[in-house]
C-alpha positions as a printed NumPy array, in Angstrom:
array([[  0.   ,   0.   ,   0.   ],
       [  2.915,   2.368,   0.631],
       [  4.224,   1.675,  -2.888],
       [  0.744,   2.243,  -4.267],
       [  0.275,   5.557,  -2.461],
       [  3.615,   6.797,  -3.765],
       [  3.116,   5.743,  -7.395],
       [ -0.695,   5.44 ,  -7.788],
       [ -0.11 ,   2.136,  -9.616],
       [  1.861,  -1.061,  -8.92 ],
       [  2.752,  -4.049, -11.098],
       [  2.665,  -7.718, -10.071],
       [  6.057,  -8.555, -11.579],
       [  7.758,  -5.602,  -9.881],
       [  6.206,  -6.367,  -6.484],
       [  7.225, -10.002,  -6.848],
       [ 10.864,  -8.98 ,  -7.271],
       [ 10.683,  -6.325,  -4.567],
       [  9.289,  -8.669,  -1.89 ],
       [ 10.988, -11.799,  -3.249],
       [  7.774, -13.82 ,  -3.44 ],
       [  5.936, -15.447,  -6.316],
       [  3.629, -13.463,  -8.59 ],
       [  0.775, -15.7  ,  -7.478],
       [  1.34 , -14.597,  -3.874],
       [  1.218, -10.95 ,  -4.966],
       [ -2.023, -11.555,  -6.893],
       [ -3.649, -13.123,  -3.818],
       [ -2.533, -10.186,  -1.664],
       [ -3.901,  -7.685,  -4.18 ],
       [ -7.182,  -9.585,  -4.258],
       [ -7.434,  -9.348,  -0.451],
       [ -6.702,  -5.616,  -0.532],
       [ -9.305,  -5.117,  -3.259],
       [-11.87 ,  -6.947,  -1.125],
       [-11.037,  -4.513,   1.687],
       [-11.835,  -1.632,  -0.661],
       [ -8.291,  -0.243,  -0.741],
       [ -7.449,  -0.669,  -4.424],
       [ -8.639,  -1.831,  -7.834],
       [ -6.881,  -4.684,  -9.579],
       [ -5.997,  -3.862, -13.182],
       [ -4.153,  -5.593, -16.007],
       [ -0.825,  -6.707, -14.556],
       [ -1.164,  -4.897, -11.256],
       [ -3.382,  -2.566,  -9.241],
       [ -4.31 ,   1.115,  -8.924],
       [ -5.147,   3.167,  -5.868],
       [ -8.841,   3.427,  -5.145],
       [-10.148,   6.974,  -5.528],
       [-13.654,   8.138,  -4.68 ],
       [-15.981,   6.983,  -7.492],
       [-17.905,  10.263,  -7.436],
       [-15.202,  12.929,  -7.408],
       [-16.995,  15.859,  -8.989],
       [-14.487,  18.64 ,  -8.334],
       [-15.319,  22.259,  -9.052],
       [-13.847,  24.014, -12.09 ],
       [-11.54 ,  26.126,  -9.905],
       [-10.11 ,  23.029,  -8.195],
       [ -9.747,  21.17 , -11.485],
       [ -7.981,  24.126, -13.1  ],
       [ -4.974,  23.796, -10.761],
       [ -4.854,  19.994, -10.772],
       [ -2.051,  18.514, -12.933],
       [ -1.61 ,  21.887, -14.637],
       [  1.786,  21.096, -16.279],
       [  0.317,  17.894, -17.739],
       [ -2.578,  19.85 , -19.249],
       [ -0.176,  22.233, -20.982],
       [  1.799,  19.314, -22.437],
       [ -1.431,  17.782, -23.74 ],
       [ -2.589,  21.117, -25.175],
       [  0.74 ,  21.624, -27.009],
       [  0.408,  18.237, -28.699],
       [ -3.313,  18.44 , -29.476],
       [ -3.099,  21.894, -31.113],
       [ -1.257,  20.329, -34.077],
       [ -4.431,  18.429, -34.99 ],
       [ -6.543,  21.583, -35.425],
       [ -6.299,  23.508, -38.692],
       [ -7.537,  26.853, -39.993],
       [-11.233,  26.692, -40.824],
       [-12.051,  23.785, -38.507],
       [-15.325,  23.601, -36.613],
       [-15.09 ,  22.072, -33.152],
       [-17.289,  21.136, -30.233],
       [-15.637,  21.677, -26.866],
       [-16.755,  20.45 , -23.449],
       [-16.292,  22.263, -20.131],
       [-13.055,  20.513, -19.132],
       [-10.047,  22.513, -17.971],
       [ -7.761,  20.53 , -20.307],
       [ -9.881,  21.54 , -23.302],
       [ -9.702,  25.147, -22.146],
       [ -5.889,  24.932, -22.069],
       [ -5.972,  23.774, -25.691],
       [ -8.326,  26.537, -26.878],
       [ -5.902,  29.14 , -25.507],
       [ -3.316,  27.825, -27.973],
       [ -5.628,  28.127, -30.974],
       [ -6.189,  31.887, -30.894],
       [ -3.844,  32.444, -33.861],
       [ -5.716,  29.946, -36.043],
       [ -8.033,  31.43 , -38.661],
       [-11.774,  30.883, -39.131],
       [-12.218,  28.584, -36.146],
       [-15.8  ,  27.938, -35.034],
       [-16.324,  26.722, -31.467],
       [-19.584,  25.227, -30.221],
       [-19.463,  24.78 , -26.469],
       [-21.521,  24.216, -23.343],
       [-18.893,  26.02 , -21.24 ],
       [-19.794,  29.532, -20.122],
       [-16.157,  29.936, -19.028],
       [-14.98 ,  29.465, -22.608],
       [-17.657,  31.823, -23.903],
       [-16.518,  34.509, -21.475],
       [-12.758,  34.027, -21.879],
       [-12.789,  34.047, -25.684],
       [-15.57 ,  36.565, -26.352],
       [-13.066,  39.118, -27.688],
       [-11.165,  36.737, -29.982],
       [-11.665,  36.024, -33.675],
       [-13.312,  32.688, -32.887],
       [-16.914,  32.231, -33.961],
       [-18.44 ,  31.195, -30.63 ],
       [-21.75 ,  29.318, -30.403],
       [-23.371,  28.552, -27.06 ],
       [-25.509,  25.478, -26.509],
       [-27.67 ,  27.159, -23.897],
       [-29.273,  24.88 , -21.332],
       [-29.388,  24.457, -17.576],
       [-26.347,  25.836, -15.754],
       [-24.173,  23.614, -13.566],
       [-22.435,  26.424, -11.686],
       [-20.08 ,  23.859, -10.129],
       [-18.372,  23.377, -13.487],
       [-19.557,  26.444, -15.468],
       [-21.282,  23.99 , -17.817],
       [-24.624,  24.182, -19.585],
       [-26.381,  20.819, -19.626],
       [-29.763,  19.182, -20.079],
       [-32.223,  18.616, -22.914],
       [-31.876,  22.087, -24.428],
       [-28.084,  21.848, -24.582],
       [-28.165,  18.395, -26.207],
       [-30.818,  19.525, -28.702],
       [-28.683,  22.524, -29.688],
       [-25.676,  20.274, -30.303],
       [-27.747,  17.947, -32.462],
       [-28.241,  20.745, -35.035],
       [-24.562,  20.854, -36.001],
       [-22.061,  18.541, -37.706],
       [-18.431,  19.503, -37.159],
       [-14.804,  18.405, -37.635],
       [-13.775,  17.651, -34.056],
       [-15.105,  17.047, -30.581],
       [-12.555,  18.022, -27.941],
       [-13.448,  16.378, -24.655],
       [-11.913,  15.066, -21.473],
       [-13.141,  12.613, -18.848],
       [-12.624,  11.507, -15.244],
       [-11.181,   8.083, -15.969],
       [-10.519,   5.407, -18.579],
       [-10.43 ,   1.667, -18.041],
       [ -9.882,  -1.05 , -20.641],
       [-12.87 ,  -3.042, -19.42 ],
       [-15.252,  -0.31 , -18.263],
       [-14.64 ,   2.296, -20.945],
       [-14.498,   6.097, -20.705],
       [-16.158,   7.528, -17.6  ],
       [-17.473,  10.741, -16.063],
       [-18.365,  11.815, -12.53 ],
       [-21.897,  13.035, -13.312],
       [-24.657,  12.076, -15.718],
       [-25.504,  15.569, -16.992],
       [-22.069,  16.254, -18.477],
       [-21.763,  12.648, -19.609],
       [-24.865,  13.205, -21.779],
       [-23.279,  16.301, -23.34 ],
       [-20.116,  14.425, -24.328],
       [-22.184,  11.59 , -25.823],
       [-24.139,  14.071, -27.937],
       [-20.966,  15.823, -29.102],
       [-19.435,  12.55 , -30.272],
       [-22.537,  11.831, -32.39 ],
       [-22.042,  15.074, -34.326],
       [-18.376,  14.955, -35.32 ],
       [-15.928,  13.582, -37.858],
       [-13.228,  12.879, -35.246],
       [-13.141,  12.78 , -31.438],
       [-10.104,  13.971, -29.476],
       [ -9.979,  12.657, -25.919],
       [ -7.582,  14.65 , -23.726],
       [ -6.462,  12.676, -20.662],
       [ -3.452,  13.093, -18.405],
       [ -1.599,  10.044, -17.071],
       [ -3.566,   9.98 , -13.794],
       [ -6.81 ,   9.121, -15.653],
       [ -5.552,   5.755, -16.939],
       [ -6.934,   2.742, -15.027],
       [ -9.175,   5.059, -13.025],
       [-12.824,   4.242, -12.341],
       [-15.465,   6.97 , -12.147],
       [-19.218,   7.094, -11.607],
       [-20.817,   6.662, -15.023],
       [-19.752,   5.152, -18.308],
       [-19.822,   7.805, -21.017],
       [-18.214,   6.337, -24.137],
       [-16.781,   3.183, -25.61 ],
       [-13.293,   3.244, -27.064],
       [-14.847,   2.776, -30.507],
       [-16.223,   6.33 , -30.115],
       [-12.726,   7.861, -29.929],
       [-10.286,   8.596, -32.764],
       [ -7.401,  10.223, -30.868],
       [ -6.168,  10.047, -27.284],
       [ -3.714,  12.788, -26.347],
       [ -1.862,  12.398, -23.054],
       [  1.235,  13.754, -21.305],
       [  3.175,  10.526, -20.675],
       [  3.76 ,   7.293, -22.517],
       [  1.256,   4.716, -21.191],
       [  2.311,   1.159, -20.382],
       [  2.599,  -1.391, -23.182],
       [ -0.773,  -2.899, -22.298],
       [ -2.497,   0.398, -23.037],
       [ -0.449,   0.989, -26.189],
       [ -1.449,  -2.405, -27.598],
       [ -5.067,  -1.963, -26.519],
       [ -5.451,   1.418, -28.237],
       [ -3.713,   0.151, -31.373],
       [ -6.161,  -2.76 , -31.485],
       [ -9.059,  -0.262, -31.325],
       [ -7.558,   1.895, -34.11 ],
       [ -7.099,   4.852, -31.772],
       [ -4.237,   7.217, -32.6  ],
       [ -2.224,   7.701, -29.39 ],
       [ -0.287,  10.943, -29.017],
       [  2.074,  11.532, -26.061]])
């Protein structure tokens, strides 16, 4: 557990060498700890158990893993070209990316984020608001009206983030309202860009939002383990890190 708290993830083969016991012994120990609610077993190891519903406010999210978000934004900006139309969710990682697109020409942004609408009101972007019910916690517009507004448009890219991704459980969010928005965005686009920092891998959250077949690109800040690399390749997802 000390190793897990320090690194957020442990591997069976490494623990076996560290404690000089068989891998089967490590697997049994991890199973016991999972039954005690202390961790989740994952492919080849285990990850630290976080609260399933961790719906942090926008202000708290904006300072979390900030360097990682900038790395992701720098890589993702290369995918967006002059004249592109994009749907953008209310994630702080997506906001970091939009800041790097201000010199692009003829960019149209459709978003449910009132923060984005405010921050980029004086730019050359064409900004379209979904409208809808306001979740002040995340500065996001949600609900039937927001989804209906999104359904009117067909665009080049959806730029979204999430709370966690798991090879078995899919792509997850912490609340249903914003999960619905992301699902609607993905229905309306040519390509979906999922922006996730390294801490989101092998992390479980409250509600399944998307399958991996819904995603075209995953942009992250660190090289994932070989299991993830092979998994994403199998699902024809372009991995950028």
